[in-house]
NUDO-49007 format. One record per residue (C-alpha): x, y, z. Coordinates in steps of 0.05 Angstrom, whole numbers, plus 5000, padded with zeros to 4 digits. Layout:
@u X; v Y; w Z
...
//
This chain:
@u 5083; v 4812; w 4724
@u 5116; v 4880; w 4731
@u 5175; v 4891; w 4777
@u 5158; v 4928; w 4841
@u 5190; v 4946; w 4908
@u 5147; v 4950; w 4971
@u 5202; v 4974; w 5018
@u 5166; v 5040; w 5033
@u 5093; v 5031; w 5013
@u 5058; v 5098; w 5016
@u 4981; v 5099; w 5020
@u 4948; v 5166; w 5008
@u 4892; v 5199; w 5046
@u 4863; v 5262; w 5016
@u 4817; v 5277; w 5075
@u 4821; v 5350; w 5095
@u 4866; v 5372; w 5038
@u 4851; v 5412; w 4976
@u 4868; v 5374; w 4912
@u 4928; v 5420; w 4901
@u 4955; v 5407; w 4971
@u 4941; v 5333; w 4966
@u 4980; v 5327; w 4901
@u 5037; v 5369; w 4930
@u 5043; v 5323; w 4990
@u 5039; v 5262; w 4946
@u 5095; v 5287; w 4903
@u 5137; v 5304; w 4964
@u 5129; v 5233; w 4988
@u 5153; v 5208; w 4920
@u 5212; v 5256; w 4923
@u 5229; v 5228; w 4992
@u 5233; v 5157; w 4966
@u 5166; v 5122; w 4970
@u 5177; v 5059; w 4929
@u 5105; v 5044; w 4913
@u 5041; v 5085; w 4921
@u 4970; v 5065; w 4934
@u 4914; v 5114; w 4920
@u 4859; v 5102; w 4971
@u 4793; v 5138; w 4962
@u 4733; v 5111; w 4999
@u 4683; v 5167; w 4985
@u 4694; v 5191; w 4914
@u 4649; v 5175; w 4856
@u 4678; v 5131; w 4802
@u 4688; v 5191; w 4757
@u 4722; v 5231; w 4812
@u 4766; v 5171; w 4830
@u 4789; v 5162; w 4758
@u 4803; v 5237; w 4749
@u 4846; v 5240; w 4812
@u 4881; v 5175; w 4796
@u 4902; v 5202; w 4728
@u 4934; v 5263; w 4762
@u 4969; v 5220; w 4813
@u 4992; v 5173; w 4758
@u 5027; v 5231; w 4723
@u 5067; v 5241; w 4787
@u 5083; v 5167; w 4799
@u 5107; v 5157; w 4727
@u 5153; v 5217; w 4736
@u 5187; v 5181; w 4794
@u 5181; v 5111; w 4762
@u 5138; v 5086; w 4820
@u 5080; v 5038; w 4809
@u 5011; v 5065; w 4823
@u 4964; v 5017; w 4860
@u 4889; v 5032; w 4863
@u 4854; v 5012; w 4927
@u 4793; v 4966; w 4921
@u 4771; v 4986; w 4851
@u 4790; v 4940; w 4793
@u 4747; v 4982; w 4746
@u 4784; v 5047; w 4764
@u 4852; v 5014; w 4759
@u 4836; v 4986; w 4690
@u 4802; v 5050; w 4665
@u 4861; v 5096; w 4679
@u 4918; v 5047; w 4667
@u 4948; v 5039; w 4737
@u 5002; v 4987; w 4749
@u 4962; v 4950; w 4802
@u 4903; v 4942; w 4848
@u 4898; v 4926; w 4923
@u 4840; v 4882; w 4945
@u 4811; v 4873; w 5015
@u 4773; v 4813; w 5041
@u 4707; v 4844; w 5018
@u 4730; v 4865; w 4949
@u 4730; v 4828; w 4883
@u 4761; v 4758; w 4890
@u 4835; v 4758; w 4870
@u 4824; v 4703; w 4818
@u 4769; v 4743; w 4785
@u 4811; v 4806; w 4785
@u 4869; v 4767; w 4754
@u 4824; v 4743; w 4697
@u 4802; v 4814; w 4683
@u 4869; v 4849; w 4691
@u 4918; v 4797; w 4663
@u 4986; v 4775; w 4688
@u 5021; v 4842; w 4680
@u 4979; v 4877; w 4733
@u 5004; v 4877; w 4805
@u 4951; v 4850; w 4852
@u 4959; v 4861; w 4927
@u 4915; v 4833; w 4982
@u 4899; v 4850; w 5054
@u 4904; v 4790; w 5100
@u 4902; v 4782; w 5176
@u 4913; v 4707; w 5185
@u 4958; v 4653; w 5158
@u 4899; v 4618; w 5124
@u 4878; v 4683; w 5089
@u 4950; v 4695; w 5068
@u 4958; v 4625; w 5039
@u 4892; v 4631; w 5002
@u 4911; v 4699; w 4973
@u 4978; v 4672; w 4949
@u 4945; v 4610; w 4918
@u 4894; v 4654; w 4882
@u 4949; v 4696; w 4851
@u 4965; v 4755; w 4897
@u 5033; v 4787; w 4883
@u 5043; v 4816; w 4953
@u 5006; v 4820; w 5019
@u 4990; v 4876; w 5068
@u 4983; v 4850; w 5138
@u 4955; v 4887; w 5198
@u 4935; v 4930; w 5231
@u 4996; v 4927; w 5275
@u 4973; v 4989; w 5313
@u 4907; v 5026; w 5315
@u 4902; v 5076; w 5258
@u 4875; v 5146; w 5250
@u 4848; v 5134; w 5180
@u 4774; v 5121; w 5168
@u 4787; v 5048; w 5154
@u 4759; v 4997; w 5202
@u 4817; v 4959; w 5232
@u 4827; v 4893; w 5268
@u 4894; v 4888; w 5303
@u 4943; v 4834; w 5281
@u 4998; v 4811; w 5327
@u 5071; v 4812; w 5306
@u 5071; v 4737; w 5319
@u 5018; v 4728; w 5265
@u 5056; v 4775; w 5219
@u 5118; v 4732; w 5228
@u 5079; v 4668; w 5215
@u 5051; v 4697; w 5151
@u 5120; v 4718; w 5127
@u 5144; v 4647; w 5138
@u 5082; v 4616; w 5104
@u 5083; v 4651; w 5036
@u 5139; v 4664; w 4985
@u 5112; v 4732; w 4963
@u 5129; v 4800; w 4993
@u 5093; v 4815; w 5059
@u 5085; v 4886; w 5085
@u 5064; v 4907; w 5154
@u 5009; v 4960; w 5158
@u 4971; v 4999; w 5210
@u 4990; v 5059; w 5251
@u 5064; v 5053; w 5235
@u 5112; v 5112; w 5241
@u 5185; v 5127; w 5254
@u 5176; v 5120; w 5329
@u 5145; v 5050; w 5330
@u 5169; v 5010; w 5269
@u 5223; v 4978; w 5312
@u 5170; v 4929; w 5334
@u 5179; v 4896; w 5266
@u 5253; v 4880; w 5278
@u 5271; v 4808; w 5265
@u 5209; v 4794; w 5222
@u 5222; v 4778; w 5149
@u 5178; v 4833; w 5120
@u 5190; v 4862; w 5051
@u 5174; v 4932; w 5078
@u 5119; v 4970; w 5114
@u 5060; v 5014; w 5095
@u 5048; v 5084; w 5121
@u 4991; v 5133; w 5113
@u 4987; v 5188; w 5165
@u 5061; v 5185; w 5182
@u 5075; v 5218; w 5114
@u 5008; v 5247; w 5094
@u 5001; v 5289; w 5158
@u 5075; v 5305; w 5167
@u 5099; v 5377; w 5168
@u 5152; v 5356; w 5118
@u 5127; v 5296; w 5078
@u 5191; v 5290; w 5037
@u 5236; v 5290; w 5099
@u 5191; v 5241; w 5134
@u 5192; v 5194; w 5074
@u 5268; v 5197; w 5073
@u 5271; v 5177; w 5147
@u 5220; v 5122; w 5138
@u 5256; v 5094; w 5077
@u 5321; v 5090; w 5115
@u 5286; v 5053; w 5172
@u 5251; v 5007; w 5123
@u 5317; v 4989; w 5091
@u 5348; v 4975; w 5158
@u 5290; v 4929; w 5177
@u 5291; v 4891; w 5111
@u 5366; v 4880; w 5104
//
């Protein structure tokens, strides 16, 4: 398996942006210190998803940051990403591992201790747990308590990241929980200064994980 760092896990959202502006903001986030990047596209065709992923991959390789493709094992494999992130309705982790091999990073979304243990046993390399807060993205969310997040962190030996509506003003809720980092979407994507926001969030993430 490849080495990776989920301290500041940036998830993209291209909604409302031209491709040029989307790529600019994505690169600004990388300049600001995003340690891993997930490309999330719910509405693109397979061909469009691959084309955009290739452009984003050019940026992530420039900053030596792994590119994770949301949901789509075929897209991740086709364009040579470093990993894929799978939700509860996506391809089973064990099946994805057979297709992708041991060098691919496979992340999983979990909301309960039992889901987390199952994902770990099936071969997930890290977990995203949430939503901690309601989100503004077009993803259906079920809220997860910080108590459940803490229990998941204690239950599995792989990195666990909090996700869902997190920003610089509310991440303190994660203090004292043994997370590997946290995930952000809108906090960077919609920021006036994505690079500056990423720098602030990375500093907060390091404080929470030390």
